[in-house]
RODO-2510 file (C-alpha; in nm, 4 decimals, decimal comma):
residues 259
     n   res          X          Y          Z
     1     m     8,7935    -2,6189    12,5871
     2     t     8,8412    -2,4350    12,8686
     3     k     9,1181    -2,1143    12,8099
     4     k     9,3391    -2,3368    13,0848
     5     d     9,3220    -2,6313    12,8755
     6     s     9,4351    -2,4239    12,5580
     7     l     9,7133    -2,2676    12,7244
     8     k     9,8620    -2,6089    12,8846
     9     l     9,8532    -2,7721    12,5026
    10     y    10,0010    -2,4731    12,3581
    11     q    10,2779    -2,5089    12,6408
    12     e    10,3336    -2,8663    12,5968
    13     k    10,3561    -2,7912    12,1784
    14     e    10,5908    -2,5758    12,2495
    15     n    10,8194    -2,7604    12,4584
    16     k    10,8428    -3,0704    12,2723
    17     l    10,9033    -2,8673    11,9484
    18     l    11,1849    -2,7257    12,1784
    19     d    11,3364    -3,0320    12,2792
    20     k    11,3124    -3,1653    11,8901
    21     l    11,5170    -2,8174    11,8340
    22     l    11,7736    -2,8602    12,0766
    23     s    11,8272    -3,2314    11,9911
    24     e    11,8497    -3,1371    11,6318
    25     l    12,1354    -2,8470    11,6905
    26     s    12,3222    -3,0788    11,9540
    27     e    12,3512    -3,3288    11,6513
    28     n    12,4328    -3,1235    11,3495
    29     p    12,8260    -3,1606    11,2259
    30     h    12,8959    -2,8020    11,2417
    31     f    12,7438    -2,7420    11,6286
    32     s    13,0910    -2,7877    11,8191
    33     s    13,2658    -2,5837    11,6182
    34     s    13,0363    -2,2860    11,6466
    35     n    12,9935    -2,0123    11,9073
    36     l    12,6621    -2,1784    11,9879
    37     h    12,8443    -2,5137    12,1476
    38     h    13,0038    -2,2289    12,4174
    39     n    12,6829    -2,0436    12,4750
    40     t    12,5130    -2,1398    12,7863
    41     n    12,1947    -1,9463    12,6863
    42     i    12,1027    -2,1229    12,3649
    43     p    11,7978    -2,2928    12,5338
    44     t    11,6483    -1,9445    12,6481
    45     v    11,7296    -1,8207    12,3339
    46     s    11,5703    -2,1329    12,0982
    47     k    11,2581    -2,0796    12,3184
    48     r    11,2060    -1,6936    12,2814
    49     l    11,2408    -1,7458    11,8728
    50     l    11,0243    -2,0411    11,9215
    51     k    10,7684    -1,8547    12,1137
    52     n    10,7671    -1,5225    11,8849
    53     l    10,6964    -1,7659    11,5690
    54     l    10,4437    -1,9778    11,7231
    55     s    10,2615    -1,6522    11,8285
    56     t    10,3425    -1,4658    11,4687
    57     v    10,1505    -1,8194    11,3159
    58     d     9,8837    -1,8624    11,5818
    59     s     9,7916    -1,4632    11,5547
    60     s     9,4422    -1,3495    11,4532
    61     s     9,5905    -1,1593    11,1801
    62     p     9,6633    -1,4348    10,9651
    63     l    10,0203    -1,3802    10,7632
    64     p    10,0214    -1,4386    10,3669
    65     k    10,1083    -1,7550    10,2149
    66     i    10,5328    -1,7269    10,1891
    67     s    10,7044    -1,8985     9,8971
    68     k    11,0856    -1,9762     9,8907
    69     k    11,0435    -1,9639     9,5555
    70     t    10,9074    -1,5967     9,5515
    71     f    11,1629    -1,4551     9,7677
    72     e    11,4866    -1,6088     9,6550
    73     p    11,5315    -1,4183     9,3179
    74     v    11,5119    -1,1201     9,5315
    75     l    11,7130    -1,2155     9,7984
    76     e    12,0041    -1,2929     9,5063
    77     l    11,9631    -0,9918     9,3900
    78     w    11,9788    -0,7770     9,7243
    79     h    12,2919    -0,9880     9,8143
    80     h    12,4574    -0,9040     9,4532
    81     l    12,3812    -0,5229     9,4761
    82     i    12,5059    -0,4981     9,8700
    83     k    12,8216    -0,6716     9,7437
    84     e    12,8642    -0,4822     9,4291
    85     h    12,8006    -0,1215     9,6114
    86     m    13,0611    -0,2115     9,8752
    87     q    13,3061    -0,2684     9,6362
    88     g    13,2358     0,0121     9,4572
    89     g    13,2599     0,2439     9,8003
    90     l    12,9114     0,2798     9,8496
    91     s    12,7727     0,2448    10,2130
    92     t    12,4308     0,0611    10,3266
    93     k    12,2648     0,4189    10,3205
    94     d    12,4065     0,5524     9,9926
    95     t    12,2005     0,1873     9,8510
    96     a    11,9022     0,2287    10,0178
    97     l    11,8869     0,6223     9,9112
    98     l    11,9273     0,4812     9,5382
    99     i    11,6405     0,2386     9,5967
   100     y    11,3898     0,4731     9,7124
   101     a    11,4997     0,7223     9,4771
   102     l    11,4482     0,4737     9,1675
   103     k    11,1178     0,3717     9,3141
   104     t    11,0136     0,7316     9,3210
   105     s    11,1429     0,7918     8,9463
   106     i    10,9414     0,4620     8,7943
   107     k    10,6221     0,6197     8,9398
   108     d    10,6596     0,9047     8,6838
   109     s    10,7746     0,6472     8,4175
   110     l    10,3941     0,5789     8,2642
   111     n    10,5174     0,6817     7,9238
   112     l    10,8007     0,4221     7,9352
   113     l    10,6534     0,1224     8,1308
   114     s    10,2797    -0,0462     8,1739
   115     y    10,1002    -0,0299     8,4844
   116     e    10,1948    -0,4127     8,5241
   117     e    10,5605    -0,3436     8,4939
   118     i    10,5758    -0,0374     8,7269
   119     d    10,3848    -0,2305     8,9859
   120     h    10,5811    -0,5587     9,0060
   121     l    10,9192    -0,3505     9,0074
   122     e    10,7484    -0,1626     9,2969
   123     q    10,7331    -0,4597     9,4961
   124     i    11,0631    -0,5579     9,4535
   125     l    11,2007    -0,2213     9,5392
   126     d    11,0065    -0,2410     9,8451
   127     l    11,1686    -0,5725     9,9445
   128     l    11,5085    -0,4666     9,8782
   129     g    11,4060    -0,1600    10,0512
   130     i    11,3092    -0,2966    10,3658
   131     l    11,6059    -0,5319    10,3435
   132     t    11,8665    -0,2501    10,3357
   133     f    11,7128    -0,0243    10,5671
   134     e    11,6961    -0,3177    10,8243
   135     m    12,1002    -0,3816    10,7249
   136     y    12,1621     0,0088    10,7436
   137     s    11,9434     0,0054    11,1148
   138     i    12,1752    -0,2746    11,2760
   139     e    12,4855    -0,0860    11,1426
   140     n    12,3788     0,2121    11,2934
   141     e    12,3164     0,0605    11,6459
   142     k    12,6482    -0,0984    11,6516
   143     l    12,7971     0,2272    11,5674
   144     i    12,6322     0,4263    11,8536
   145     s    12,7312     0,1293    12,0787
   146     r    13,0913     0,1485    11,9730
   147     q    13,0878     0,5179    12,0332
   148     n    12,9057     0,5454    12,3675
   149     e    13,1170     0,2637    12,4700
   150     q    13,4412     0,4682    12,3744
   151     i    13,3265     0,7508    12,5363
   152     n    13,2765     0,5709    12,8448
   153     y    13,6475     0,4111    12,8385
   154     l    13,8193     0,7655    12,7608
   155     q    13,5896     0,9445    13,0620
   156     h    13,7099     0,6407    13,2927
   157     h    14,0294     0,5752    13,1676
   158     s    14,2652     0,8869    13,1510
   159     s    14,6177     0,8517    13,0979
   160     p    14,8477     0,9324    13,3358
   161     i    15,1392     1,0247    13,1097
   162     s    15,2017     1,3976    13,0256
   163     g    15,4545     1,6526    12,9603
   164     d    15,7283     1,6338    12,6455
   165     i    16,0280     1,3754    12,5627
   166     v    16,3453     1,5419    12,6986
   167     g    16,6941     1,4793    12,5806
   168     s    16,9573     1,5462    12,3409
   169     s    17,1930     1,2503    12,3675
   170     p    17,2755     1,0179    12,0429
   171     s    17,0561     0,7630    12,1583
   172     m    16,7610     1,0176    12,2191
   173     k    16,7984     1,1777    11,8424
   174     q    16,7909     0,8140    11,7350
   175     l    16,4371     0,7837    11,9543
   176     y    16,3291     1,0963    11,7745
   177     k    16,4052     1,0019    11,4437
   178     a    16,2386     0,6824    11,4634
   179     i    15,9216     0,8335    11,6063
   180     g    15,9161     1,0421    11,2897
   181     l    15,9124     0,7781    11,0552
   182     v    15,6249     0,6036    11,2399
   183     l    15,4313     0,9405    11,2030
   184     e    15,4662     0,9613    10,8443
   185     n    15,3733     0,5923    10,7482
   186     d    15,0458     0,3775    10,8477
   187     l    15,2661     0,0874    11,0597
   188     t    15,2583    -0,1592    11,3433
   189     v    15,4769    -0,0909    11,6080
   190     l    15,6587    -0,2654    11,8694
   191     l    15,8547    -0,1139    12,1587
   192     e    16,0152    -0,3212    12,3460
   193     g    16,2563    -0,2509    12,6622
   194     e    16,2723    -0,3300    13,0269
   195     s    16,0398    -0,2127    13,2873
   196     g    16,0367     0,1653    13,3363
   197     t    16,2401     0,2883    13,0216
   198     g    15,8980     0,4386    12,9058
   199     k    15,7509     0,2170    12,6614
   200     d    15,4271     0,3565    12,7569
   201     f    15,5206     0,7252    12,7160
   202     i    15,6364     0,6723    12,3786
   203     a    15,3385     0,5226    12,2571
   204     s    15,1196     0,8099    12,4003
   205     i    15,3560     1,0355    12,2328
   206     i    15,3305     0,8819    11,8783
   207     h    14,9611     0,8601    11,9421
   208     t    14,9006     1,2453    12,0245
   209     n    15,1322     1,3340    11,6894
   210     s    14,9685     1,1171    11,4605
   211     k    14,6983     1,1755    11,1973
   212     r    14,4869     0,9526    11,4500
   213     s    14,5420     1,1673    11,7387
   214     s    14,1566     1,2449    11,7519
   215     k    14,0952     0,8745    11,7896
   216     p    14,0584     0,6459    12,0684
   217     y    14,3896     0,5657    12,2007
   218     i    14,3051     0,2348    12,4405
   219     t    14,5602     0,0673    12,6526
   220     l    14,5225    -0,3176    12,7503
   221     n    14,7498    -0,5017    13,0093
   222     c    14,7076    -0,8442    12,8661
   223     g    14,8966    -1,0116    13,1640
   224     a    14,6551    -0,8766    13,4199
   225     i    14,3512    -1,0466    13,2344
   226     p    14,2473    -1,3977    13,3552
   227     r    14,2557    -1,6444    13,0648
   228     d    13,8862    -1,7178    13,0325
   229     l    13,8114    -1,3718    12,9606
   230     i    14,0824    -1,2257    12,7148
   231     e    13,8545    -1,3498    12,4370
   232     s    13,5530    -1,1407    12,5673
   233     e    13,7890    -0,8257    12,6913
   234     l    13,9406    -0,8117    12,3099
   235     f    13,6703    -0,9098    12,0913
   236     g    13,3742    -0,8381    12,3329
   237     h    13,0529    -1,0192    12,3502
   238     e    12,6843    -1,0195    12,2836
   239     k    12,4184    -1,0163    12,5786
   240     g    12,3301    -1,3667    12,7035
   241     a    12,6215    -1,4923    12,5305
   242     f    12,7307    -1,6633    12,8633
   243     t    12,6304    -1,6855    13,1769
   244     g    12,6424    -1,3656    13,3258
   245     a    12,6462    -1,1783    13,0144
   246     d    12,3833    -0,9540    13,0895
   247     s    12,4711    -0,6923    12,8780
   248     q    12,6368    -0,6137    12,5334
   249     r    13,0778    -0,5699    12,5594
   250     i    13,2368    -0,4089    12,2778
   251     g    13,5785    -0,5321    12,2704
   252     k    13,9004    -0,3548    12,3081
   253     f    13,9723    -0,3856    11,8943
   254     e    13,6570    -0,2448    11,8369
   255     l    13,6618     0,0319    12,0796
   256     a    14,0213     0,1235    11,8895
   257     h    13,8480     0,1289    11,5472
   258     e    14,0605     0,4239    11,3301
   259     g    14,2516     0,4621    11,6859
***
């Protein structure tokens, strides 16, 4: 069989498997309520996933035989570990450090454990360490991405508001008192008033004098955003989430994190 014939057979196999995958996906009862249902890029993503899997299986360096029975206890242990540590206030990085410290200490425990026990524990800790480090890497990438988006947003969306509040009438004194109460407590605030009464200005004053003044101050005019784009504007989207989404976009809620 020529190389061209082999490539043709491989592509036919890939296309048939892709058709089966997409058919199975569309018939799944949970599909219509998932984000996948609205994602026009699913065929491309599915094809890429399938291609990567097939190329791994067909690789000249064969993978070791993978048993679900082998991995399930380790995954269950890892999920329990992460949940327990999160509840205890530990970060993913903290968990990774603990795992690798435990592995190092086990190596020096021949007087307490047998070679077989040490070998078995090291294998488990290696898997736990890989899973935890991957989780930490993803979290770190998202954090860096969010910080870059925040910097970019603040560089291009400078606030036009400047100066201090001026006034000593009874109404202004009530306003100062209300602002003081807000600054002393972690509250959600709704500012109401006709156009031109200074709602944006007061919001800016509250942020500038609050404990979150060093964090982002994000403004958004919901009325100026088309209905079809409001979800993406508020919550963001991943690259390829829909036609035209050629890059990741951080939503305003995430941009305003801690601000």
